[in-house]
N, C-alpha and C positions, 0 to 999 in steps of 0.2 A: 505494500499500500504505498501510495506519495504519501511526502509531508501535508501537501494542501489537501489530503483526502483526511489525513489525522485529524486537522486545523480544524476543517468542516464537522469532523464529526464531533468534535469536542464541542464546537459552538452548539451543536444541535442539540448536545444535550445539556449544555449550560439554558437555552431558551429554552425548555421542556422545565426548569423548576418553576413552582409556583411564584406568584406575586409576594407572598411574605418572606420567603428564604432571597429572593433578589432586594428586597427592601432591605432586608436585615443586613445585606452586605452593602447596598449604598450609604445606609447609615454610618457607615464604619469609614467612608472614606471621604476627602475635600469636597465642597462642592464644586469646585472647577472640575476634579475626575467624574463627579455627578453630571456635569452638562454634556461635558464631552463622549461620554457614554450613552447616553440618552439621545444625542447626536448622532453617532455612530450607529446606534443597531435601532432599527424599528420598535424589536422585542422592546426594548428599554426606555423606546420616545416618552411613555406614560406614568411613568415609573415616579419620576423627580414630584407630581404633583399628590403622588398618596404618598409622602414621607410624612412619618408620624411625627418626626423629631428632628428639626431642621437646624443645622451649626453652620454659621455666616462670621467670615471673621475678613476684616477691612485686608490682610494681606494675604488673602486669594486674590486680591484683586490690583498687586501689588505688580509692575512690571517683572518679567522673569529674570533680566538684569540689574534688579536691585540690590544693593549693598545694604548687611544687615545697620547700618548707619542709614536713618531715614530718614530725610528731612521735611520738611511740613508741607513744601506744595505737592511730594509725591502720597502723602497721606490724605491731602485732601484730594485727590484724584482719586486714587484708591475707594474714599467714603463715597464718593459720588457713582462709582461706576455699582457701587453697593449698594447705595440706595436706586438705581434706575432699576436695578435686578430685581431687589426686593418690591418695589411698585407691581413690576411684571408680574413677580411670582404669584404673589401676597393676591393681587386684583384678577389671576387668570379665572376665566368663567370654565376652564376643564377642571377647576380644581375638585377632585370627587370627596375629600375627605378633609378632616381639621388637624390644621398641627397640635400636636399634643402638646410640643417643649419647643420653642424656639430660643437657639444658644446664641448671640450674639458677643462680638468682639471688635469692639470700635473705639477710633482713637478719639481725645477728648479736643474735637472739633465742633465749636458751643452751635454755630449756625448749622451742621451738617446735623448736629444730635438731633436738634430740632425739629430737622424734617423726618430722622427716622422715626422718633418719640411721636408722630401725626401718625406713621404709616402702621407703628405698632398697636395704637389706641384704636386706630381705625378698625385692624381685625381684631382687637377685643371686643369691640364694640358689637362686630357682623360676628361675631361665636367663632372664627375660624382660627382663634388662639389661644390657647388655655393657661401653658405656663409660661413664664421667661426666662432666662438664665443671662445675666447680663456682666462683660467684662470691659470694663474702660480703662485703657492703660494712657498715660499721658505722650504726648508727642515729644516733650523733652524727658530725661530720665530722669532718676533721683540721682545718680553722682553728680550731674549736673546742674543740679536744680536747688536755688537757697530758700531759706524761710518764705522770702516772698512769691516768691514762682509757687510754693507749694500753697500757700494762703490762696493766690489767682485761682489754681486747677480748683480748690474745693468750694470758692465761690462761684465758679464756671458748672461745677456739676450739680449744686444746690438750684443754679437757675433752671437748667436743662429738669432736673425731678420738680422744681415749683411749677412749670413750662407742660407737664407730663404726668397729670397727676396718677389717671386713671395707670398709669403704668405699673404702679405701687399694689395695684389689686390681682395680679397676676405673677411679681417679682418674685421667683423661688430661689435663685443664687446672685447674690452681689461680688464683684471680688473689683475694688477700687487699688487704684495707685497713689501713693507720690501726692499726697492732699494732707494742709495742715488746716482744719477744721473748728469752727468755735463750737462749744462746749451746747449750747443750744440747737447749733445747726446738726450736731451728729446723732443728738438725741431724738430731733425730730425725723431726721433721718430714719431712724429706728424703730420708731414707733410707726411710722408712715408704711413699712414695710412691712403689712399683715400677715402675709403669705409666705415670708422667707425665712427659708429651709438651712440654707447654705452663707454664709459671708466671709471674706477673707478680705482681710486690710494688710496692704506690703506699702511700707513707708508713711502708715499716714499717723496721725496725731490730734488732738487738742490744745498742742502748745505743748513744748520739750519737757520732759518727765514731769506731763500732768496726770491726774489720775481720771480713768473711766469708767464710768459706772454704768453697770448695763442692769436698772433694774424694771424685767419688760414681763411681768407675772402672764400676758396672754399670747408671750409669743410663740411661736411655731418653730424657732430658731433651733435645730438640728447639728451641724457642724460650723464652728468659729476658728479661723486659722487667724494667729497675728504673726505677720513678719517684720523684722527690722524695723517695727511699730515704737516708736521714742513717747510710749507713756511708761511712767514711773511705777503705775500699777493699773491694770486691770480686776474693777472690782464685779465678777461675777454675782450680784447681789440674788437675783430673781428671773431664773431661763429654767422655766420646767420643763421644756422639752429637748435639751441641748445632750447630747449622746458624744459626739466627740471636740476634743480643744487639743489645738496643737500652736505652740509657741516657738518663734524659731527668731534667734536673736536679738535679744530683749536689750533696751540701753538700761535699766533699772540696776540699780547695785544693788539690791537682794533680790528675791522669787517674784518674778513677774505678775502673777496673778493669785484672786485670792476667791473661796467660794463662800455662799451663803445656803442660796436655795436652789441647787442642782440635783434634785431625785435621781434624773436618768443617766448621770456624766458615767461613761462607761468606758471610753479609753482617752487616755491623755499623753502627750507627745511632745518634750521639751527638747528642742535641738538649738546648741548656744556653741560661738566659741569663744571662750573665758577671755576675757581683755583682763588688763591691769586693775581696772577699776571692780572689776564683776567679784561679789563677796560670795563665801559657802553657804548654803542654806539647809534647812533641815527637810525632808522629803514629809515628815508630820504634820511640818508648819505647814509645807505645801499645800497638801490634802485636806488638811484639816478636820471638819464633820461630813467630808464623802465621804458616802456608806455605798456606793456601786460601783466605785472603777475597776474593770475587769482586765485592763493592757494598760501597761506603762511602756513606753518606750523612753530613754534618758539616752542621747547625743551627745559627746563630749567634743568632737571633732577634732579629734586628737592634740588637745590640751589640756591642765588641770582639771580633776576631778571635781566638779561645783557643785556636788551635795555635799554636806557636811556629815562625819560619821555618827552612825545610831546604832542601837544594837535591839535589845526585846520590846522598847517602844514603836517597833515600826511595824508590830504584830497587827496592831489594832486597822492601821493603814492600810495594812495587808491584806487583809482575811479574805477580801472576795478577788482579788487578784488571779487570773487564771491564765495569763500571757506575759512575760517579765522580758522586755530587750534593754539592754545594755552596748551600747553602739559606739562605733569613734572613741576607741580606749586606744590609748599612744602602745606602741609596739613595744617599747621596754618598760611597760609599768608589769608587777605583778598580778596576778589576775585572784588570787586565791580570796580577796578583800570583798569579792564578788558574792562569794557563799553567804557571809552576812545578810545580804539582801534576800538572796534565795531560801536561807532559812527561815527568814522573817515571812514568807509566803508559804506555808504549806497547804495551800490549793492551786500554785502555778502548777500547769500541764506543761506549757510550752517554754521555755526560756533558751534566750538568743543574745552572742556575744557577737560583736563585728570588732577587729582589730584596727586602728589606721597607721596606717605602713607607708606614709606618704614622705618621699625623701626632698619633694618639690617644695615643703611648706620649711624646711632646715633654715635657708640661708635667707629668706627673701623678707621683703618689709613688714609682711604679719607678725613674724617672730615678735619686732620690735615694738608692737601694743600688745602683747600677747601675754598674758601673766605667766610665770614660772610651770612647768610641765610637772604635777606634785599629784598623789594619791590623798593626802592628806593623813591625817591619823587614824584611817582605816588599818583594821588587821583582823587577823583571826582571830584573836583573845577574845573578840565579840561574841564568838559564834555562843549559841546558847550550850552546845553539848547535845542537840539531837542527833541520832544514828540515821535518819534517815532524810529525803524530801520527799514528802506522802506521796501524792500524787504527779510529779515530774513523769512526762512521758516522752518527750520531744527535748531534744537540745540540738540547737544551730549555733554553730560556730565560724564564723565569715573573716577570712583572712587569716583563716589557721598555717602554721608554721611547723615543723619538726624540731621547735624546741620544748626547754623543760617547763617553763613557764605555762606554755598551754598544754602539753601532755599531762601536768601534774591536774589541772582543772577538769580534765576529761574524766581520769579517770579516778578521781576523787566524785566526781558526781555520777560517775558510773557504778560505783564502789556503795555510793549513799541513795540512792535512787533503786529502791528496786522492780517498780513497774516502769522504767526506761524501756521503749519502744525503739525509738529511732534517734537515729546521731547522723544528723548532716553536717559534713565537712565544706565549706567552700574554700574555693581560691581567693587570692587576695585580687581587687579587682586592678584592669588594665587601666593608667594614668597617663594622660599623652602630655602633661607636663614633667612627670615622672621620668618620660623618658627622654625630655628635652635635657633634662638635669642631665641625666647619662651618657647623653651623647650616644646613646644607644637603640640599636633599630630590635634586636630579639630579648633582650635582658627580660622585661618585665612578662613578655608576653611568654616568655616557660611555663605553663603549668607546673606547678608541685605535684601533681598525681600521676605516677604510671605503676606500669598494673604490678610489678614487683615489689614498689613502693608502697602499695594502698594493701598489699597479703603481711608486707611487715606491721603495718601500723594497728592493724586488725589485731594480729599478736600481741603488741605492746601494750593496746588497749586491755588486754584478756578480755575479751566477749566472746571468746570461743564455748561458756560456757552452754550445753546444750538444753540446761533446765529454764533458762530463761534468754532466748536468743535475742539479741538486739541489731535490726537492720543499719546498716551503715552506707550512707548515699554521698558518694565523693562526686562534689558538683567542681569540673577543671575550670583554668580560668576562660573568660567568654571576652573577647575584643570587643 
């Protein structure tokens, strides 16, 4: 059979798939790919108008040869092309179904945002649109923005929202960048988004090292992410539906968030590179009276361990914990101190460690502003003396190397976890910056795991006991 015959046969097989499967494929690709596909194939031609989840980004309408440094003129042109497409797409008389969710990523260009707001509001009023997800990056990135720029960004955002009030009725996800709001504007914004379930603030504040109070007893917010925001603290006073919280790279001197009434909070992620002004804080003080946290991730980005040593007092804060992840631990640190945390969480079933082994961070400007790399006074003497980690079933170890501190930790966990079923060993991640430092093409791309070494490791871990078989998964380096 000739290659053309094989190709035609494959095309026939795809064309026989039902619409719902083809729509599932289209919803996973960019709108430009959707348009090209519908033009090239008569079988796919009607499908774009059946999409229930439509994702539109201004970047999809940028010139193909544009660089990553985008100027204001190109953003305007892309936004204008996006508006033209939205106008024809939403108003098409051939549309056979409503859009369940419209995801928009559009630049902060005030007058064009108003045009988009009108289109969206019309779609809401006509019943064509149910839910809206909105991401509004600024044309001028945070690196080159001063306080005046951030205040102007916030004013433009508030003008847009005030001009399109019906947007609030169906807004379920909001992602804002690089804006310094007044406290009343921030409060009004949060109160107005009655259907909001997911809020992401990146480089936002209400004044440097100010306190953001979120007292929203009727809020439907389920996920909150704060990244590089300049709040001294975010007080979550009443958020009855909040399930997930993520804080990344905070400026506050001590812990960046406090809780009052968050009864549904299940997952907390704290990710930060410890700078010279960052003090250690206690996890018990951070979690406070939360009663339902089931997954905790602490990522230290290869710097000092910024949680203060604790012992038995952790048990009350960790009593509901099912997953515990300690990531970004500097490669030269001892690891047995992590067992203090694990022992304090007897219900944990998944325990994850990831090692930070980037040589690109040793001699850069980042080292000048980071604090000294230390574990603090954590030690195994704080262990309570229990003989086992009661329910632990899975141990994940990222950046594993055949060195004493790594082997000691794994052996200890295996010995003290009678219910352990799976040990996942991941190689260190490939890093282009590390490659640039070493001037080597292949050194970091060599996997730690070879067949003969895997067999040796299995023997070193002492997992050959047939009475309690442990599955060992080796995940080699993936560039």
